C-alpha positions as CSV (number, residue, x, y, z in Angstrom):
1,X,178.3,-215.7,-77.6
2,X,179.3,-218.5,-79.8
3,X,177.0,-221.2,-81.2
4,X,177.8,-224.4,-83.0
5,X,175.7,-227.3,-84.2
6,X,176.8,-230.8,-85.2
7,X,174.5,-233.0,-87.4
8,X,175.2,-236.6,-88.2
9,X,173.2,-238.8,-90.6
10,X,173.2,-242.6,-90.5
11,X,170.6,-244.4,-92.6
12,X,167.3,-242.8,-91.6
13,X,168.4,-241.6,-88.2
14,X,169.1,-237.9,-87.8
15,X,171.0,-237.0,-84.7
16,X,171.2,-233.4,-83.5
17,X,173.5,-232.0,-80.9
18,X,171.9,-229.0,-79.2
19,X,173.5,-225.7,-79.7
20,X,176.6,-225.2,-77.6
21,X,176.6,-222.0,-75.7
22,X,179.9,-220.6,-74.5
23,X,181.0,-217.4,-72.9
24,X,184.7,-217.0,-72.6
25,X,186.3,-214.5,-70.3
26,X,189.7,-213.6,-71.8
27,X,192.2,-212.1,-69.4
28,X,194.1,-209.2,-70.8
29,X,194.7,-206.8,-67.9
30,X,197.3,-204.1,-67.5
31,X,198.3,-201.6,-64.9
32,X,198.6,-198.0,-66.1
33,X,199.8,-194.7,-64.8
34,X,198.2,-191.5,-66.0
35,X,200.7,-189.2,-67.7
36,X,198.3,-186.4,-68.7
37,X,194.6,-186.0,-68.0
38,X,191.8,-183.6,-67.0
39,X,188.2,-183.7,-65.9
40,X,185.5,-181.1,-66.7
41,X,182.4,-181.1,-64.4
42,X,179.3,-179.1,-65.4
43,X,176.4,-179.0,-62.9
44,X,172.9,-179.8,-64.1
45,X,171.3,-176.9,-62.3
46,X,172.9,-173.4,-62.5
47,X,172.4,-170.1,-60.7
48,X,170.4,-167.4,-62.6
49,X,173.6,-165.7,-63.8
50,X,174.8,-169.0,-65.3
51,X,177.4,-171.6,-64.1
52,X,180.9,-172.2,-65.1
53,X,182.2,-175.8,-65.4
54,X,184.9,-176.8,-63.0
55,X,188.1,-178.1,-64.6
56,X,190.6,-180.3,-62.7
57,X,193.8,-182.2,-63.5
58,X,193.6,-186.0,-63.3
59,X,196.4,-188.1,-62.0
60,X,196.8,-191.6,-60.5
61,X,196.9,-195.3,-61.5
62,X,194.4,-197.9,-62.6
63,X,194.1,-201.5,-63.9
64,X,192.3,-201.8,-67.2
65,X,190.8,-204.9,-68.8
66,X,191.1,-204.9,-72.6
67,X,189.5,-208.1,-73.9
68,X,188.8,-209.3,-77.4
69,X,191.9,-207.8,-78.9
70,X,191.4,-204.4,-77.2
71,X,188.0,-203.8,-78.7
72,X,186.5,-203.2,-75.3
73,X,187.6,-201.4,-72.2
74,X,186.8,-201.9,-68.5
75,X,188.4,-200.4,-65.4
76,X,188.9,-203.2,-62.8
77,X,190.3,-200.9,-60.1
78,X,191.6,-197.3,-59.9
79,X,193.3,-194.9,-57.5
80,X,192.9,-191.6,-59.3
81,X,192.8,-188.0,-57.9
82,X,191.6,-184.7,-59.3
83,X,193.1,-181.3,-58.4
84,X,190.9,-179.5,-57.3
85,X,189.0,-182.5,-55.9
86,X,185.8,-183.4,-57.8
87,X,185.3,-186.9,-56.2
88,X,185.7,-188.4,-59.7
89,X,186.5,-192.0,-60.2
90,X,186.8,-194.1,-63.4
91,X,183.6,-196.0,-64.0
92,X,184.0,-199.8,-64.1
93,X,182.3,-200.0,-67.5
94,X,182.8,-196.6,-69.3
95,X,180.1,-197.5,-71.9
96,X,177.4,-198.8,-69.7
97,X,174.2,-196.9,-68.9
98,X,172.6,-197.6,-65.6
99,X,170.5,-195.9,-62.9
100,X,169.6,-193.1,-65.3
101,X,173.3,-192.3,-65.8
102,X,174.6,-192.6,-69.4
103,X,178.3,-193.3,-70.1
104,X,180.2,-193.3,-73.3
105,X,183.9,-193.6,-73.9
106,X,186.3,-194.1,-76.8
107,X,189.9,-195.3,-76.6
108,X,193.0,-196.2,-78.5
109,X,195.6,-198.7,-77.2
110,X,198.9,-199.5,-79.0
111,X,200.3,-202.1,-76.5
112,X,202.1,-199.6,-74.3
113,X,200.0,-196.4,-74.2
114,X,196.3,-195.8,-73.7
115,X,194.3,-192.8,-74.8
116,X,190.8,-192.4,-73.4
117,X,188.0,-189.8,-73.8
118,X,184.8,-190.3,-72.0
119,X,181.5,-188.8,-70.7
120,X,179.4,-189.5,-67.6
121,X,176.0,-187.8,-68.0
122,X,173.7,-187.8,-64.9
123,X,171.7,-184.7,-65.9
124,X,168.5,-186.6,-66.4
125,X,168.3,-186.9,-62.6
126,X,169.9,-183.5,-61.8
127,X,173.4,-184.9,-61.6
128,X,176.4,-183.4,-63.2
129,X,177.9,-183.8,-66.7
130,X,181.4,-185.1,-66.4
131,X,183.8,-185.1,-69.3
132,X,187.2,-186.7,-68.9
133,X,190.2,-187.5,-71.0
134,X,193.6,-188.8,-70.3
135,X,196.7,-190.6,-71.7
136,X,198.4,-193.4,-69.7
137,X,201.3,-195.7,-70.0
138,X,201.6,-199.4,-69.0
139,X,203.6,-199.7,-65.8
140,X,203.3,-203.5,-65.4
141,X,201.6,-206.5,-67.0
142,X,200.2,-209.4,-64.9
143,X,202.9,-211.4,-63.2
144,X,205.7,-209.2,-64.6
145,X,206.8,-208.3,-61.1
146,X,206.6,-211.7,-59.5
147,X,207.7,-215.3,-60.2
148,X,206.7,-218.7,-58.8
149,X,209.0,-220.7,-56.6
150,X,209.1,-223.8,-54.2
151,X,211.0,-223.3,-51.0
152,X,212.7,-225.5,-48.3
153,X,214.5,-224.5,-45.1
154,X,218.2,-224.7,-44.8
155,X,219.1,-227.1,-41.9
156,X,222.9,-226.9,-42.4
157,X,224.9,-226.2,-39.2
158,X,227.1,-223.1,-39.7
159,X,227.3,-219.5,-38.7
160,X,224.2,-217.4,-39.5
161,X,223.4,-215.8,-42.0
162,X,225.6,-218.2,-44.2
163,X,223.3,-221.0,-43.0
164,X,219.8,-221.2,-41.6
165,X,218.1,-219.4,-44.4
166,X,216.1,-220.9,-47.2
167,X,216.6,-222.6,-50.6
168,X,214.2,-221.3,-53.3
169,X,213.8,-222.8,-56.8
170,X,212.0,-221.2,-59.7
171,X,209.4,-223.7,-61.0
172,X,209.3,-225.0,-64.6
173,X,212.9,-223.8,-65.1
174,X,216.2,-225.7,-64.9
175,X,218.1,-222.7,-63.5
176,X,217.1,-220.0,-61.0
177,X,218.5,-216.5,-61.1
178,X,220.1,-215.8,-57.7
179,X,220.7,-212.5,-55.9
180,X,224.4,-212.5,-56.8
181,X,223.6,-212.8,-60.5
182,X,224.5,-216.5,-60.9
183,X,222.3,-219.2,-62.3
184,X,221.9,-222.1,-60.0
185,X,219.7,-225.2,-59.6
186,X,218.3,-223.4,-56.5
187,X,219.3,-220.3,-54.7
188,X,220.1,-219.7,-51.0
189,X,218.6,-216.6,-49.4
190,X,219.4,-215.6,-45.9
191,X,215.9,-214.1,-45.3
192,X,212.4,-214.8,-46.3
193,X,209.9,-211.9,-45.9
194,X,206.4,-213.2,-45.9
195,X,203.1,-211.3,-46.4
196,X,201.8,-209.6,-43.3
197,X,200.2,-212.1,-40.9
198,X,201.0,-215.2,-42.9
199,X,201.4,-218.1,-40.5
200,X,204.0,-220.3,-42.1
201,X,206.9,-220.4,-39.7
202,X,205.8,-223.8,-38.4
203,X,205.7,-225.2,-42.0
204,X,209.2,-224.0,-42.9
205,X,210.6,-226.2,-40.2
206,X,208.8,-229.3,-41.4
207,X,208.9,-231.5,-44.5
208,X,205.8,-229.9,-46.1
209,X,206.7,-228.3,-49.4
210,X,206.0,-224.6,-49.7
211,X,204.9,-222.7,-52.8
212,X,205.8,-219.0,-52.9
213,X,204.9,-216.1,-55.2
214,X,207.4,-213.3,-55.1
215,X,210.9,-212.2,-56.1
216,X,214.5,-212.7,-55.1
217,X,216.2,-209.4,-54.4
218,X,219.7,-208.2,-53.3
219,X,220.5,-207.8,-49.7
220,X,224.0,-207.3,-48.3
221,X,224.9,-208.7,-44.8
222,X,227.8,-207.0,-43.1
223,X,230.8,-209.2,-43.2
224,X,229.2,-211.7,-45.5
225,X,228.2,-209.8,-48.7
226,X,225.1,-210.2,-50.8
227,X,223.3,-213.3,-49.6
228,X,219.9,-212.2,-50.9
229,X,216.3,-212.0,-49.6
230,X,213.1,-213.5,-50.9
231,X,210.2,-211.1,-50.7
232,X,207.0,-213.1,-50.9
233,X,203.7,-211.7,-52.0
234,X,201.9,-215.0,-51.5
235,X,202.5,-218.2,-49.6
236,X,200.8,-221.6,-50.1
237,X,200.9,-224.9,-48.4
238,X,201.0,-228.2,-50.4
239,X,198.1,-230.6,-50.1
240,X,200.5,-233.5,-49.3
241,X,204.1,-234.1,-48.2
242,X,205.0,-235.5,-51.6
243,X,207.4,-233.7,-53.9
244,X,205.8,-232.1,-57.0
245,X,206.0,-234.0,-60.3
246,X,205.2,-232.7,-63.7
247,X,204.6,-229.1,-64.8
248,X,203.5,-226.3,-62.5
249,X,200.3,-224.6,-63.6
250,X,197.9,-221.9,-62.5
251,X,194.4,-223.3,-63.1
252,X,191.5,-221.0,-63.5
253,X,187.8,-221.2,-64.5
254,X,187.5,-219.3,-67.8
255,X,183.7,-218.9,-67.6
256,X,182.9,-221.1,-70.6
257,X,179.6,-223.1,-70.2
258,X,178.5,-226.0,-72.4
259,X,175.7,-228.5,-72.7
260,X,177.9,-231.2,-74.2
261,X,181.3,-232.6,-73.7
262,X,184.2,-232.0,-73.9
263,X,183.8,-228.4,-72.6
264,X,187.0,-226.5,-72.2
265,X,186.0,-224.8,-69.0
266,X,189.5,-224.2,-67.5
267,X,192.7,-222.5,-68.6
268,X,196.1,-223.7,-67.5
269,X,198.9,-221.2,-67.4
270,X,202.4,-222.6,-67.4
271,X,204.0,-220.7,-64.4
272,X,207.1,-218.6,-65.1
273,X,206.5,-219.1,-68.8
274,X,203.0,-217.7,-69.1
275,X,201.9,-220.0,-71.9
276,X,198.2,-220.8,-71.7
277,X,196.2,-223.8,-72.8
278,X,192.6,-224.7,-72.3
279,X,191.5,-228.0,-70.7
280,X,188.1,-229.6,-70.3
281,X,188.6,-231.5,-67.1
282,X,190.6,-231.4,-63.9
283,X,191.1,-234.7,-62.1
284,X,192.2,-234.9,-58.4
285,X,192.0,-238.8,-58.2
286,X,195.9,-239.1,-58.2
287,X,196.3,-236.8,-55.2
288,X,196.6,-238.5,-51.9
289,X,195.1,-235.5,-50.1
290,X,192.3,-235.2,-47.5
291,X,188.8,-234.8,-49.0
292,X,188.5,-231.4,-47.2
293,X,191.5,-230.0,-49.0
294,X,190.3,-231.3,-52.4
295,X,186.9,-229.6,-51.7
296,X,188.8,-226.4,-50.9
297,X,190.7,-226.6,-54.2
298,X,187.5,-227.2,-56.1
299,X,185.9,-224.3,-54.3
300,X,188.7,-222.0,-55.4
301,X,188.1,-222.9,-59.0
302,X,184.3,-222.5,-58.6
303,X,184.9,-219.0,-57.2
304,X,187.0,-218.0,-60.2
305,X,190.3,-217.9,-58.2
306,X,193.6,-219.4,-59.4
307,X,194.6,-222.8,-58.1
308,X,198.3,-223.5,-58.2
309,X,199.0,-227.2,-59.0
310,X,201.5,-229.6,-60.6
311,X,200.7,-232.5,-62.9
312,X,200.3,-233.5,-66.5
313,X,197.7,-233.2,-69.3
314,X,196.2,-236.1,-71.3
315,X,193.8,-236.3,-74.2
316,X,190.6,-238.3,-74.0
317,X,187.6,-239.0,-76.2
318,X,184.5,-237.0,-75.3
319,X,180.9,-237.1,-76.6
320,X,181.5,-234.4,-79.2
321,X,185.2,-234.5,-79.7
322,X,188.6,-234.9,-78.1
323,X,189.1,-233.4,-74.6
324,X,192.1,-232.5,-72.5
325,X,192.3,-233.6,-68.9
326,X,194.6,-232.2,-66.3
327,X,195.7,-235.0,-63.9
328,X,196.7,-233.2,-60.7
329,X,199.6,-234.7,-58.7
330,X,200.1,-231.9,-56.2
331,X,198.2,-228.7,-55.4
332,X,198.7,-225.7,-53.1
333,X,196.3,-223.9,-50.8
334,X,196.5,-220.3,-49.4
335,X,197.9,-220.3,-45.9
336,X,195.4,-218.9,-43.4
337,X,196.6,-215.7,-41.8
338,X,197.2,-215.2,-38.1
339,X,197.0,-211.4,-38.2
340,X,194.1,-209.3,-37.2
341,X,192.9,-206.6,-39.5
342,X,191.4,-203.2,-38.6
343,X,187.6,-203.1,-38.5
344,X,186.2,-203.0,-42.0
345,X,189.1,-205.0,-43.5
346,X,189.7,-208.7,-43.9
347,X,192.9,-210.6,-44.7
348,X,193.2,-211.6,-48.4
349,X,196.2,-212.1,-50.7
350,X,198.7,-211.3,-47.9
351,X,197.2,-208.0,-46.8
352,X,194.2,-206.5,-45.0
353,X,191.7,-205.4,-47.6
354,X,188.2,-204.0,-47.9
355,X,185.5,-206.0,-49.7
356,X,186.3,-204.2,-53.0
357,X,190.0,-204.9,-52.5
358,X,191.5,-201.7,-51.2
359,X,194.6,-202.4,-49.2
360,X,194.9,-200.9,-45.7
361,X,195.3,-198.0,-45.0
362,X,193.6,-197.2,-48.3
363,X,189.8,-196.4,-48.0
364,X,187.1,-197.8,-50.3
365,X,185.3,-195.0,-52.1
366,X,181.7,-195.8,-53.1
367,X,180.4,-193.2,-55.5
368,X,176.5,-193.2,-55.8
369,X,175.3,-191.2,-58.7
370,X,171.9,-190.3,-60.1
371,X,168.5,-190.6,-58.5
372,X,167.1,-194.0,-57.7
373,X,165.1,-195.7,-60.4
374,X,162.8,-198.7,-60.4
375,X,163.7,-201.7,-62.6
376,X,160.6,-202.3,-64.7
377,X,161.2,-206.1,-64.7
378,X,162.2,-206.8,-61.1
379,X,160.6,-203.8,-59.3
380,X,163.9,-203.3,-57.5
381,X,165.2,-199.8,-56.8
382,X,168.7,-199.3,-58.2
383,X,171.3,-196.6,-58.4
384,X,174.6,-196.2,-60.3
385,X,177.5,-197.2,-58.0
386,X,181.2,-197.0,-58.7
387,X,184.0,-198.2,-56.4
388,X,187.6,-197.3,-56.1
389,X,190.5,-196.9,-53.6
390,X,191.5,-193.5,-52.1
391,X,194.0,-192.4,-49.5
392,X,191.5,-190.2,-47.6
393,X,187.8,-189.5,-47.5
394,X,187.5,-185.9,-48.7
395,X,184.4,-183.7,-48.9
396,X,181.8,-184.3,-50.0
397,X,182.5,-187.8,-49.0
398,X,181.5,-189.2,-45.6
399,X,182.7,-192.2,-43.7
400,X,179.7,-194.6,-43.8
401,X,181.4,-197.4,-41.9
402,X,185.0,-198.4,-41.1
403,X,187.1,-198.4,-44.3
404,X,184.2,-197.1,-46.5
405,X,183.8,-193.6,-47.8
406,X,180.6,-192.7,-49.7
407,X,180.0,-189.8,-52.1
408,X,176.4,-189.1,-53.1
409,X,176.3,-187.4,-56.5
410,X,173.3,-185.2,-57.3
C-alpha cells in the first residue's frame, strides 16, 4: 500500500487532500518447465510400527507470478505430476496459511531459472506434511509466442491458393515478417486457421476490419511453394467499419484505486513492442460505435480483461496533478463462438475450458486439504482448496461433476 498527502497553505486557509490509497497489480508472469524436482509426503498418523515418508519425482509445467522485482511468488496455474502419484499440486500462494494448513516456501529467480523449496503442513488437522523442492527453467514469457495483426480477405481473381487467402499486417510496425522470410508492408497467407468454434467466416468476406492474435508460419503448397499460414489464437471484431488510426494498445485495469484525480487506473501496452505506460482515463467519445459495444468494452476493463484498441494519448490537468487520457478511435471485441463444448466446459479464449481455465480434454483438479474451520469473524466454514489442471483423475481423486476431479486430503 502506498500513501501520499498534499498540503497547500494560502493565507490562513489550510487545504488537505485525503490520503491516496493505491494498490497496484504488477504483471510479471512466466511459464516454467520443471527440470528436476521431488516431493516427500509424511502422514500425520502412523501405524504402531512407525511410518515411512513417501518420496516421488516431480515433473510438469506451471505459470508463476513474480511481482515486486521477484520478491514474492505465486503459482497462477500448474500441470504437474508425481511418480508415484501423490495427488500433489502447487499451492496458488505458497506462503499463505488457511484452513488450518500452513505453507512456507523460499525461492531464487535469476531471470531464466527458478529454484523453489517449500512445505505444506496439514498435520494440525490430521493431514499430511508435504515437503517439495524443484528447479525449473523459463519456457516462454507473456506474448513471446504470439504477435498482433490486422487482417483482410484477398478478393483477387486468380488460381487458388495464389489468390483467395488473406493479407495480414503486424500492428505498430512498418514491415511484417512473412512466411518466406521477406519483410513486406503486409503478408499474403493462403490459409487462416482460427481458434476452434470461432465464427468469423462471415466477417472475412465483409469490410469489417479483423484483429488477430497469433503467428505466421511456413506452409508449402504443392506446385506453388511456401505461401504460409496464419495460426490464430484469438480473433476479434472491430467496433466500427473504420480503419484504425493511431497506436494499437492492449488496455488493462491495473487495480489502482484512488480518492482523488488523476488516478492512473489503467496500463496501456504498445502491442508488438510491449512498452507499457499508465493512463488515468479512457475516453470512448470519438468512437462511432453502438452504445452496447462500448458497454461491452467497459465491462471487459472492469473484469480485469485486456481490451485491444487503437488511438492516441493526451495530457490533461487533474485535481491533484497532470493526468494522461487515452482517446480511443477503434476497439475490438472477442468474437462469439459457434461451437458447443462438452458438459462442464465453456468457450473462452478460443477453446473449451473449465471455470478454472483447464483446456479440454484436461480435467480441473480441486484439492481440498485440512479439516473445515470456522472463521471467527464471519462464522463461515472454510477449507483449504487448490486448483490445477491434470490429464486424468487418478486415485484418490473422484469425478465430482463433468470436468471436475476432487481430492480430499486428510
